N, C-alpha and C positions, 0 to 999 in steps of 0.2 A: 105453918101450914101444912096440912098433912099431902106429902107429894104422891103417896100411893093412890089415894082417891081422886087426886087431881089427874095422874096418868090414865087411870081405869075411865075417869068421866071424859077424858079427852079421846080415847079410843071410843067411847061410845058415840060420842058426837061425831068423830070422823065416819063411823058407820052409817050414822044417821044422813050426812051430808052427803054421802055417796049412794045414790039409789041405785046404780047401774054399775056395781063393781065387777071387775074382772076377775080379781085376784081375791080370794076369801081365806084370811089368815086367822088362825087361832093361836093366842099365846096363854098356856096355861101352866104357871110356874108358882113356887112358894111363895107369893108375895105377902102372905098374912103369918108366915112362921116368924118366929122370934129369932134375933141374932142375925148375923152376917149374911146369912143365906138369902133372907128376905130383901136386905139392902142391895145385894147385888143382882137379886132379880128385878128391882126398880132400876136400878142401874143399866142393866141389860136391855131392859124394855125401852127406857129413854133413847138408847142408841139405836134400837130397832125402829122405832118410831120415826127418828131423824132420817133413817135409810129410805123408810117408805116415802116421807116428805120429799127426799131427794129424787127417787124414782117416780113420782108423782108429776113432777116438773115437765115431763115428756108425753104427758097425757094418759099415762097408765092410772088406772083407778084401783083402789084397795078396799076391801071391807075387813074392819079388825076386829076381833071379839077376844077380850083379854079378861081372865078371872083367875083368882086363887085355884090352884089346882086341887086343894085338899090333900088327903092322906091315904085315900083307899081306892081301890078298883072302881066301887060304884060312884064316887065323886066324879070320877074321869068318865064314867059312861054317862052321866047327866050332862057334862060338860060338852059331849061328842053326840047329844041328842039331834038328830037329824029335822025332827020336827019342830025344833026352836031355832037352829042356826043353820040350817041346811048343811051342805058338805062342804068342808073345808079343802081348799088346795094344798095347803102346808099347816102342820102344827109344831109350834116349838113347846115343849113339853118338858116335865119334871125327870129327874133322875130314879124316880120311884119305878121298881121292876115290876111290881103288880099293875100299877096304872101303864106302864109301857106296854105289857100284854094286851091292855084293851086297845091301846092306840094302834098297836100293832095290827090286830085283828081288824079294826077300822080302815086303816089303811090299805090292807089287802082287798078288803071289800069294795072301797071307793077309789082306789088308786091316789089317795092323799099322800104327799110327801110328809115327813116328820124328821126331827133332829132333837138333841138333847144339848142344849148350850152348855150345861154345867158339867158334861162328862158322865163317867160312871160305867158300869158294865153294858157293852155293846154286841157280845157275840152271838147273843140270843136273837138279835134283830138284823143282822147283817146279811141273813138270807134274803131279806125282802128288799127289793130293787127301788124302792121308794124311800129307803133309810139312808141318812146323810150322818155319817160320824164325823163329828166335829173335833172333838178331843180324842185322839187315839193313844195306844200304847207305844212306846218306843220300836217294838216289833214292827208295827204297820208302815212306820215312815223310814225304817232303815234302809231299805234299798235306795231310797232318794237320796238319803244322808250320805251313803257310800258314793253315788254318782258326784256329789258336790265334791266330795273329798278326793275322788279320783281324777276330777278334772283340775282340781286345784295343786295335786301332787303327783303330777306326771314323773314316771321313771324313778320313783322314791320308793325305799322300802318301809313297811308299816311294822311296828312293834307293838304288841299288846301288852302292857306291863301291869302286873300285879303289885299293888303297893303294901299289901298285908301278908300274912302267913296263910290265910285261907285263899282258895281259888273260887271265889265267888265271881261271876263275869256276867256284864248285863247285854241284853239283846244285841246290841250294835256291835261290841267287840267280840262277841260269839259268832256273829254273821262273819265278820272279817276272818276270823280262824277256821271257819268252816268252808266259806265259798270263795275266797279271794286268793289267789295261788301267790305264795312267796311270803305271806305274812310270817313273821316269826313272834314267840311267845317268851317272855322274860319275867323272873320274879325278883323283885327288889330285895326281898329277905336273903335270897342266896344266889343271885347273880348281880351284885350291886356293881362289880367292875364292868360287866358287859352291858349294863343300862347305862353307866357312866360313858361307856365308849360309844353307844348309840346317840346319847343326848350330844356329843360333840361331833357327830357326823350329819353333814349339812344335807345329805340325801336321805336322812331318817326322819320319820314321823311316828311320834310317841303317842299311842291311843291307851287313855286309862281304861283299865280293865271294868272299873265300876264307877258309879256317878256319886257316890256318897262322900260326905265331908272329909272323912278319914284319908281316902285316898286322893281327894284333891290337896289337902294340906301336905301330906307326905308327898307327894310327887312335886308339888309346887316348892318346898322346901329344898327337897333333894336337888331339883334342877338348878336351882339359884345357887346352888354350892358348886356348880361346874363351872370354871372361869371360861372356859371355850366353848361354851354352849353354843350349838348352831342348827339343832333339830327343832322341828315344829312339834306341840303339844295340842293334843286333841281332847277336849273335854266336854261336858253336857251343861244344859240347861240349868240343872240344879246348881252349878257352880256359879252361873251368873247372878242367880237369885242371892246367893250367899257371899257376894263379893261385890257390893255397891260402895263399900268404903275407898278411900283413896289408897290405902296400903294394899288392900286386896286387889284392886285394878291395875296397880303398879307390878304385882308379883305376876298376873297374867300376862303382861307386856313382857317383862322380865324374861318369860317363858316361851314368849312367841306362841301364844295360845290361840287356837281356833274352838270356839264354842258351838256345838250344834243346837240351833234354837228353833222352836216353833212359832215363836211371836217376838217381836220387837218394835216398841214404838217410835214411828219416825216424827219425833217431835219438832224437828227443825223445818219441816216441810211446810209448805204455805196451806196445803190441805188440811193437814192435822191442827194447824193454829186456827184455821177458820172454822173447823168442827167445834173446837174447845170454845172459841169465843160464841158461837151459835147455842151450844149446849147451855152456857151460862144464861145467854139471854131468853131462851126458851123455858128453862126450868128455875131460872132466878136462885142458881145454885152453883158453885164451882165443882168441877169433876173432882173424885178423891185422887189425890196424887200417890198411885200406886204403881209399881213396878209392871204389874198387868192391869190394863184399864178395861173394866167390864162395859163401860158405855161404848168404848171403841170395839169391844168384841161383839157388842149387839148391833153396831153400824156396820163392821166389816162383814159378819156372817149374814144379818138380814139382807144387805145389799146384794151380796153375791145369790144367796139362793132366790130371793124375790126376782132379781133381775133374770135368773135362769128361767124362773116360771113365766115372767112376762114374755120372754123372748119365745120359749118353746112350749109353753102350755104343759099339758099332761106328758108330752114327749120328753120333757126336760130329765136328761139321765147324767152322763158325764161330760157334757158338750163344753169346750173351754170358753171362759168369758173373760173378758178384760175387766179388771176391777182394780183400781189403785188402793192398795189396802193403808189404813192408818197405822195399824198395829198387826194385822194377821193374814197374810197372804192366803189363799186356799187352792188347793190343787185335788180334784176328787178322782178316785180310781176304783173300780170294783176289786173287791180282795179275789173273787172269782167270776167266772163267767155268768153275766144275767144277774148278780147278787148286789146288795147294797152297797154305798160309795163310802170309802176311806178317805179322809183327808189326809194327805201325803205331804202336805207343804212344809219345807223346814228351809232354814238359810243357816249361814256360817257368819258368825260375828268374831273377827280377827283382831285381837290386841297384840298390835304391831310393836316390837323392840323401840319405835322411837316415840311410844306414848299415844300414838293415834290409833283410831279403830275404823275398820271398814267391814260393810256389809257384802257378802259373796251370796249370790241367789242362783238357781238353776235358770240357763236362759233357754227356752224353748221356742 
């Protein structure tokens, strides 16, 4: 069965059945492109449809228009033709920058919210207060990540450690050295003894200067050689992606590692199990078993944004919403006054020395 056709047909049918739609949704993604991106678009859309179905249970109605986004600005202008589809309340669109320019102009004119589910460059659009950046750079969520760490490590000393001879530094580590009082910097290449002393200090927190594989391997190997290690180690989401085997997870636990993540599947929760069961029932296919689930991403982002529109209509901006995530909690803040919204949500995944794991999230 051609699931892309089935989904597009389902959206059209849904639009017909709902004659007096309150929320008009446009979903213009690369459904027809070859390769992984098309598959991910379909998976995302399925999750989005399930979010719409869930929100519809309280009486909210939706009109969904879904189509392949094409490749040009002209293709997007055709999809946004107001004489055919009216005015959308929100548009989920591709990362194509020329097409985003069209969507941005449409948004400014009509007050339409829009977002890019698969990330990509977004600085050009963040001045538009109707724009929601879902996948953001480390720079934009660094302050929230530091808040998590400062709450978890009160009265402890942070050490930013360079694992190689070069002094490359990621935005999070740079933020610590620039804005946090008392942070120390050490280079493993020429200050190995001092790094070892910090590793043996229970009041120390070792922060990797970079998120690359070489830094990950070098620090984990070095710390595990220190017999009286007591410090905590802070790493990044790329470390989690590269450490799915038993040995790699054990290394993270041996080093008392805290990883800064943006997404984490709550696989053991009843709501997640229910979603997976319903997904298979709805589409007659099991979700792809991946570290990052695009169906869950579609559900989490769709549910949050559409719930905001349902509740606040055109006034929806950064009002906090309760939305229990399957994988991705969302927290939107403007980068500057009256500008577009940035998803600053993050969490810590703690690999404890006893080989268990715990999630640490911001409590607000």
